[in-house]
C-alpha positions in Angstrom: 0.0 0.0 0.0 1.5 3.3 -1.0 1.8 5.7 1.9 0.4 8.7 0.1 -1.9 9.9 2.8 -1.7 10.1 6.6 -3.9 7.0 7.1 -1.7 4.6 5.2 1.3 4.3 7.6 -1.2 3.8 10.5 -3.0 1.0 8.8 0.2 -0.6 7.6 1.6 -0.6 11.2 -1.5 -2.2 12.6 -1.0 -5.1 10.2 2.8 -5.4 10.4 3.6 -4.5 14.0 0.2 -4.7 15.8 1.7 -4.9 19.3 3.9 -1.8 19.1 2.8 0.8 21.6 1.1 3.7 19.9 -0.3 5.7 22.8 -0.2 5.9 26.6 -3.0 8.0 28.1 -2.2 9.5 31.5 -5.4 10.1 33.3 -6.2 12.8 35.9 -5.8 10.3 38.8 -2.4 9.2 37.5 -3.6 5.9 36.0 -2.5 5.0 32.5 -4.1 3.3 29.5 -1.8 1.7 26.9 -3.0 1.4 23.3 -1.1 -0.6 20.7 -1.1 -0.2 16.9 -3.9 -2.7 16.3 -6.1 -1.3 19.0 -5.6 2.3 17.7 -6.5 1.2 14.2 -9.6 -0.6 15.4 -10.9 2.3 17.4 -10.4 4.6 14.5 -12.3 2.1 12.3 -15.2 2.2 14.7 -15.5 5.9 14.3 -15.1 5.6 10.5 -18.0 3.2 10.4 -20.2 5.4 12.6 -19.5 8.4 10.5 -20.1 6.5 7.2 -23.4 5.4 8.6 -24.5 9.0 9.1 -23.7 9.8 5.5 -20.2 11.3 5.9 -17.8 10.8 3.0 -14.6 12.1 1.4 -14.0 15.9 1.8 -16.9 16.3 4.3 -16.0 18.4 7.3 -16.4 16.8 10.7 -16.2 19.0 13.8 -15.0 17.4 17.1 -16.5 18.9 20.2 -14.6 16.6 22.6 -12.4 16.8 25.7 -8.8 15.9 25.6 -9.2 12.2 25.5 -8.5 8.9 23.8 -11.9 9.2 22.2 -10.9 12.5 20.6 -7.9 10.8 18.9 -10.0 7.9 17.6 -12.7 10.2 16.2 -10.0 12.4 14.5 -8.4 9.4 12.8 -11.7 7.8 12.0 -12.7 10.8 10.0 -9.3 10.6 8.2 -9.9 7.0 7.3 -13.0 8.1 5.3 -11.2 10.9 3.6 -13.3 13.3 5.6 -11.8 16.5 7.1 -11.7 16.6 10.9 -11.3 19.7 12.9 -10.9 19.9 16.7 -12.9 22.6 18.5 -11.7 23.8 22.0 -14.0 22.2 24.6 -16.2 24.1 26.9 -14.6 25.0 30.3 -16.1 26.2 33.5 -14.8 29.7 32.8 -16.6 30.2 29.5 -20.1 31.4 29.1 -22.0 28.2 27.9 -24.5 30.1 25.7 -21.7 32.1 24.0 -19.7 28.9 23.5 -22.6 27.1 21.9 -23.2 30.0 19.6 -19.6 29.7 18.4 -20.0 26.1 17.6 -23.1 26.9 15.6 -21.2 29.7 13.7 -18.4 27.3 12.8 -20.6 24.5 11.8 -22.9 26.6 9.6 -20.3 28.9 8.0 -17.9 26.1 7.1 -20.6 23.6 6.1 -19.8 20.8 8.5 -21.4 17.5 7.7 -21.2 16.1 11.2 -20.4 16.9 14.8 -19.1 14.4 17.3 -19.6 15.1 21.0 -20.1 13.4 24.4 -23.6 12.1 25.4 -24.3 15.0 27.8 -23.8 17.5 24.9 -25.8 15.7 22.2 -29.3 17.0 23.1 -28.1 20.7 23.3 -26.1 20.5 20.1 -29.0 18.7 18.3 -31.4 21.5 19.3 -28.8 24.2 18.4 -28.2 22.8 14.9 -31.8 22.0 14.2 -31.9 24.3 11.2 -28.4 23.3 10.0 -27.8 20.4 7.6 -25.5 18.6 10.0 -25.6 15.3 11.9 -24.8 15.2 15.6 -23.1 11.9 16.7 -22.6 11.0 20.4 -19.6 8.9 21.4 -21.8 6.4 23.2 -23.3 5.6 19.7 -20.0 4.2 18.5 -19.5 0.6 19.5 -16.3 -0.5 21.3 -16.6 -4.0 19.9 -16.8 -4.8 16.2 -19.8 -6.7 15.1 -19.5 -10.1 13.4 -20.6 -8.4 10.1 -17.8 -5.9 10.3 -15.1 -8.3 11.6 -12.3 -8.6 9.2 -13.4 -5.6 7.1 -11.7 -2.2 7.0 -13.0 1.3 6.3 -10.4 2.9 4.0 -10.7 5.9 1.8 -11.4 4.4 -1.6 -9.7 6.9 -3.9 -7.0 8.6 -1.8 -5.5 11.9 -3.1 -2.5 13.4 -1.3 -3.5 16.9 -2.5 -6.9 16.8 -0.8 -7.3 18.6 2.5 -6.5 16.3 5.5 -7.7 18.5 8.4 -8.3 22.0 9.5 -6.4 23.8 12.2 -8.3 26.8 13.5 -6.4 29.7 14.9 -7.4 30.1 18.6 -8.9 33.6 18.8 -10.5 35.0 21.9 -14.1 35.6 20.9 -14.5 32.5 18.6 -12.7 30.5 16.1 -10.8 32.5 13.5 -9.5 31.2 10.2 -9.5 27.5 9.4 -6.0 26.6 8.2 -6.6 23.9 5.5 -3.7 21.4 5.2 -3.4 18.7 2.6 -2.2 15.2 3.3 0.9 15.9 1.2 1.8 19.1 3.0 1.5 17.3 6.4 3.6 14.3 5.2 6.2 16.7 3.8 6.3 18.5 7.2 6.7 15.2 9.1 9.5 14.1 6.9 11.4 17.4 7.0 10.9 17.9 10.7 11.8 14.3 11.6 15.1 14.9 9.9 15.6 18.2 11.7 15.1 16.6 15.2 16.7 13.2 14.2 13.5 11.4 15.1 14.1 7.7 15.5 12.6 4.4 16.7 14.0 4.9 20.2 12.2 8.2 20.8 9.2 8.6 23.1 7.2 11.8 22.9 5.6 13.2 26.0 2.9 15.9 25.7 0.2 17.8 27.6 -0.5 20.3 24.8 -4.0 21.1 23.6 -4.8 19.2 20.4 -6.6 22.2 18.8 -3.4 24.1 18.7 -0.7 23.4 16.0 2.0 22.5 18.6 -0.1 19.9 20.3 -1.9 18.7 17.1 1.2 18.1 15.1 4.2 17.6 17.5 2.0 16.0 20.2 -0.3 13.9 18.1 -0.2 13.6 14.3 3.6 13.3 13.9 4.1 10.5 16.4 1.1 8.6 15.2 2.2 8.8 11.5 5.9 8.1 12.3 5.1 5.3 14.7 6.7 6.9 17.7 5.2 6.1 21.1 3.2 9.0 22.5 2.6 9.7 26.2 -0.3 12.1 26.4 -2.0 13.9 29.3 -4.6 16.6 29.6 -3.5 20.3 29.6 -5.8 20.8 32.6 -4.0 18.0 34.4 -0.6 19.6 33.7 -1.5 23.1 34.6 -2.7 21.9 38.0 0.3 19.6 38.5 3.3 20.7 36.4 5.6 18.0 37.8 3.3 15.4 36.2 5.1 16.0 32.9 8.5 15.4 34.5 7.4 12.2 36.1 5.9 10.9 32.9 9.3 11.5 31.2 10.9 9.7 34.1 8.6 6.6 33.9 8.6 6.2 30.2 12.1 7.4 29.4 10.7 10.3 27.4 13.1 11.8 24.9 11.1 14.7 23.3 8.7 17.4 24.5 7.5 20.7 23.1 6.7 23.6 25.5 5.6 27.2 25.1 7.9 29.7 26.8 5.6 30.2 29.8 5.8 26.5 30.7 9.5 26.8 31.5 8.8 29.4 34.1 5.7 27.5 35.4 7.7 24.3 35.9 10.7 26.1 37.5 8.4 28.1 39.8 6.3 25.1 41.1 8.7 22.1 41.0 9.8 21.9 44.6 12.7 19.6 45.6 10.4 17.6 47.8 8.3 16.8 44.7 11.3 15.7 42.6 13.2 13.3 44.8 14.3 10.3 42.8 13.4 12.0 39.4 15.6 11.0 36.5 15.4 13.2 33.3 18.6 11.9 31.7 16.6 10.4 28.8 15.2 13.8 27.8 17.3 14.7 24.8 15.3 17.8 23.6 12.8 20.2 25.0 11.7 22.4 22.2 10.5 26.0 22.9 7.9 27.3 20.4 4.5 29.0 19.9 5.3 32.2 21.7 8.4 34.5 22.0 11.4 32.7 23.5 13.4 34.3 26.4 16.9 33.3 27.5 16.0 33.9 31.2 13.2 31.3 31.0 15.7 28.7 29.7 18.1 29.7 32.4 15.7 29.2 35.4 14.4 26.0 33.9 17.9 24.5 33.5 19.0 25.6 37.0 16.0 23.9 38.5 16.2 20.6 36.6 20.0 20.1 36.2 20.2 18.2 39.6 17.8 15.6 38.1 19.7 14.8 34.9 18.5 17.5 32.6 21.2 18.9 30.4 21.6 22.4 29.0 22.3 21.0 25.5 18.7 19.6 25.5 17.4 23.1 25.1 16.1 23.8 21.6 13.9 26.3 19.8 11.6 26.2 16.8 9.5 28.8 15.1 6.2 27.1 14.3 2.9 28.1 12.9 -0.2 26.4 11.7 0.1 27.9 8.2 3.3 25.8 7.6 1.6 22.8 9.3 4.0 23.3 12.2 7.8 24.0 12.1 9.3 26.7 10.0 12.8 26.6 11.6 14.6 24.4 14.2 17.8 24.9 16.1 20.5 22.2 16.0 19.8 19.5 18.6 22.5 18.5 21.0 23.6 22.1 21.7 21.9 25.1 23.4 20.3 27.6 21.0 22.6 30.4 19.8 22.4 33.7 21.7 22.9 36.9 19.7 23.6 39.9 22.0 22.5 43.1 20.2 22.3 46.8 21.1 18.8 47.7 22.3 18.8 51.3 20.9 19.4 50.6 17.2 17.1 47.5 17.4 14.3 49.8 18.5 15.0 53.0 16.5 16.7 51.8 13.4 15.4 48.2 13.1 19.0 47.0 13.0 20.4 44.1 15.1 23.8 45.5 15.9 26.1 43.0 17.7 27.1 43.8 21.2 29.4 42.3 23.9 27.6 39.7 25.9 25.9 41.2 29.0 27.1 44.7 28.2 25.1 47.7 29.2 22.4 48.6 26.7 22.4 45.1 25.2 19.8 42.3 25.1 20.2 38.5 24.2 18.1 37.4 21.3 17.5 33.6 21.2 17.9 31.9 17.8 14.9 30.0 16.3 17.3 28.1 14.1 17.6 27.6 10.4 14.7 26.7 8.1 13.8 23.0 7.9 14.2 21.2 4.6 11.6 22.3 2.0 11.0 25.7 3.7 12.5 29.0 2.6 12.4 32.2 4.6 13.1 35.8 3.9 12.8 39.2 5.7 11.1 42.1 3.9 10.3 45.7 4.4 6.8 47.3 4.3 6.9 47.3 0.5 7.9 43.6 0.2 11.5 44.3 -0.7 14.1 41.9 0.6 16.3 43.1 3.5 19.9 42.2 4.2 21.2 40.3 7.2 20.6 41.9 10.6 17.9 44.2 9.2 14.5 43.8 11.0 11.4 43.3 8.9 8.5 41.0 8.4 9.3 37.3 8.1 7.9 35.6 5.0 8.1 31.9 4.0 7.2 29.5 1.3 7.4 25.7 1.5 6.0 22.3 0.5 4.2 22.1 3.8 2.2 25.3 3.6 -1.6 25.6 3.9 -3.7 25.1 0.8 -6.0 27.9 1.9 -7.9 29.5 4.7 -10.9 27.2 4.5 -13.7 28.9 2.4 -12.0 32.3 2.9 -10.5 33.2 -0.5 -10.2 36.9 0.3 -8.2 36.2 3.5 -6.0 33.6 1.6 -5.2 36.2 -1.1 -4.2 38.7 1.5 -1.8 36.4 3.3 -0.2 34.5 0.4 1.4 36.7 -2.3 3.3 35.2 -5.2 3.6 31.9 -3.4 5.0 33.5 -0.2 3.1 33.5 3.2 3.4 36.8 5.1 3.6 35.7 8.7 3.1 39.0 10.6 6.2 38.1 12.7 9.1 40.6 12.8 12.6 39.4 12.9 16.1 39.3 11.3 18.4 36.7 9.9 22.0 36.4 11.1 24.4 33.6 10.1 21.6 31.7 8.4 19.5 31.6 11.6 16.2 33.4 12.3 15.7 35.7 15.3 12.2 36.9 16.2 11.9 40.5 17.6 8.2 41.0 17.8 5.0 41.0 15.8 3.7 43.3 13.1 0.2 42.8 14.2 -1.4 43.6 17.6 -1.7 39.9 18.5 -0.9 39.1 22.2 0.4 35.7 23.1 -0.4 34.6 26.7 0.7 31.2 27.8 0.8 30.1 24.2 -2.7 31.3 23.5 -3.4 33.9 20.8 -5.4 36.8 22.2 -6.7 39.6 19.9 -6.9 42.9 21.7 -9.7 44.0 19.4 -11.8 41.2 20.9 -11.2 42.3 24.5 -11.9 45.9 23.6 -15.2 44.9 21.9 -16.3 43.3 25.2 -15.3 46.4 27.2 -17.4 48.6 24.9 -20.5 46.8 26.2 -19.7 47.0 29.9 -21.9 49.6 31.7 -20.0 52.6 32.8 -17.2 52.3 30.1 -17.1 54.8 27.2 -17.8 52.8 24.0 -14.8 52.9 21.7 -12.5 54.3 24.4 -10.9 51.1 25.7 -7.4 49.7 24.7 -5.8 46.4 25.4 -2.1 45.4 24.9 0.5 43.0 26.2 3.4 43.6 28.6 6.1 40.9 29.1 6.1 39.5 32.6 9.5 38.1 33.3 8.3 36.1 36.3 5.7 34.2 34.3 7.8 34.0 31.1 5.0 35.2 28.9 2.9 38.3 28.2 0.3 39.7 30.6 -2.6 41.7 29.4 -3.3 45.3 30.4 -6.5 47.2 29.7 -7.0 50.9 30.0 -10.6 52.1 29.6 -12.3 55.5 29.9 -15.3 55.8 32.1 -18.5 57.6 31.1 -19.2 60.9 33.0 -22.7 59.6 33.9 -22.3 56.1 35.3 -25.8 55.5 36.9 -24.1 55.4 40.4 -21.6 52.7 39.5 -18.3 53.0 41.2 -14.9 52.3 39.5 -14.4 49.0 41.5 -17.9 47.8 40.4 -17.1 48.7 36.7 -13.7 46.9 37.0 -15.3 43.8 38.5 -17.9 43.6 35.8 -15.2 44.1 33.1 -13.0 41.4 34.5 -15.9 39.0 34.8 -17.1 39.6 31.2 -13.6 39.1 29.8 -13.1 35.8 31.6 -16.6 34.5 30.8 -16.2 35.2 27.1 -12.5 34.5 26.5 -11.0 32.7 29.5 -8.5 35.5 29.6 -7.5 37.2 32.9 -6.5 40.8 32.8 -3.3 41.5 34.8 -4.0 45.1 35.2 -7.0 47.3 34.6 -6.9 51.1 34.7 -10.1 53.1 34.6 -9.4 56.6 33.5 -11.2 59.8 32.5 -10.6 63.0 30.4 -9.9 61.4 27.0 -6.8 59.4 28.1 -6.9 56.9 25.3 -4.8 57.9 22.2 -6.3 57.4 18.8 -4.8 57.8 15.3 -5.8 60.5 12.9 -8.1 58.0 11.2 -9.8 57.3 14.6 -8.2 53.9 15.3 -6.8 52.9 18.6 -3.1 53.5 18.7 -2.0 50.5 20.8 1.7 51.1 20.7 1.3 54.8 21.8 -1.1 53.8 24.5 1.2 51.1 25.8 4.0 53.7 25.9 1.8 56.1 27.8 0.7 53.4 30.3 4.3 52.4 31.0 5.2 56.1 31.5 2.3 57.1 33.7 1.6 53.9 35.7 4.9 52.1 35.7 7.3 55.1 35.7 9.1 53.8 32.6 10.3 56.0 29.8 
């Protein structure tokens, strides 16, 4: 069987090496479930049959409204077996407003023309009523048999006319007030990424990948799910909620299973270093961990430093630190540092970096300098360049927008041709990241857009401002949100400044702030680090009437933090 799609290596492995461990699920209570290649294939087949029986076929979109679980993995692969297009939707949490969440599901299903939704039994009735006027089937996990019937025994559900250029699945960018663009990736693009990235990290049969990352985000979806399943590398998987509550659980999973690879957003290095007390780590052995790869948010040298200092006594080695620039639009990795050595540090002068957009080399740790952490060189099949505002190529050490083209790029933003045309020009994808190239390696300096990244999650300030505009007592259109790097956390924190109306119906500033914070959390799961309620036209706008976030950030730092 030609391995021309993602399903073929999985089916082949189930036949040729059925007892090889595919997945180890770590449950909230610490118990573990081990799934071999044959069992993984059989569970995917069960979902493929259930979907087929509801009328789902090749190129139909299947939305998965499921918690982080073994069932989610089976449903995802079952859709692939049919040639359908699965897409994982972030699951409802206790922080989100249920009505708002359900409305987002309906918007996604109707706007993208989903053929089926798979969810848990307790959600089926609500989703069925919600989608009553939408041409979409709702399938509950309890309707999928665990045991194959005699009629189905020995038969397999396999995509009859596989085409590597067809869309395999969608990754949705994780916005704050609903799903944003659906990144459509072909089977060929994903296979190209897996081959090139496996080469970049020297992936081999002795590796064990350990992950807690959400499966609706590119880092978790590809590095912590699709790549190990396709490549046949054992995957140890736990819930992100489990990890956040108990960060040491990742370390002990690496210890138990001789884990070799894990991917972490920058904030996770600080979170682990801050919470991992010696009394929790006695007997821990991390010597098998050959690479921890930092990606999905800006990388900071200090985060690597505190992480290494905390874990070195337990066998972690500094040379295991690595960095990758990754994004859904390139399936996953764009660049990767060389494994087996710490990522390169480029000390540059702060002043010309800010004022002239030039990365001028400086003596290490000299006054007025800052260490930039390398994201590495492009992986095989990917090209990068740095351009100015007019799209002209810039020389080394000049800061501009990073663009890329590759054989693992998105096919399109699903059913969004106008957005696709804006992002991809002459075959190059414009990332919105700002950076420079030095010695063949990429260094990221910031973002062209206003996007804030908090703990690896994309937060759009416009979304937060839109919520503030509907909070009683706040002047509509006079609220601004922006990110401030928090060195203690190792990630950005969110600040909001909002002007209050002169007439506030007796509401006090503390009451307005409490309502604002409550609304932000309920609609976005985002927590504001600082709220400043102001008066007298404090918020700066541009000549065209738009919020000037950079100017407002500078004003905030000057007036409230005493900086600048």
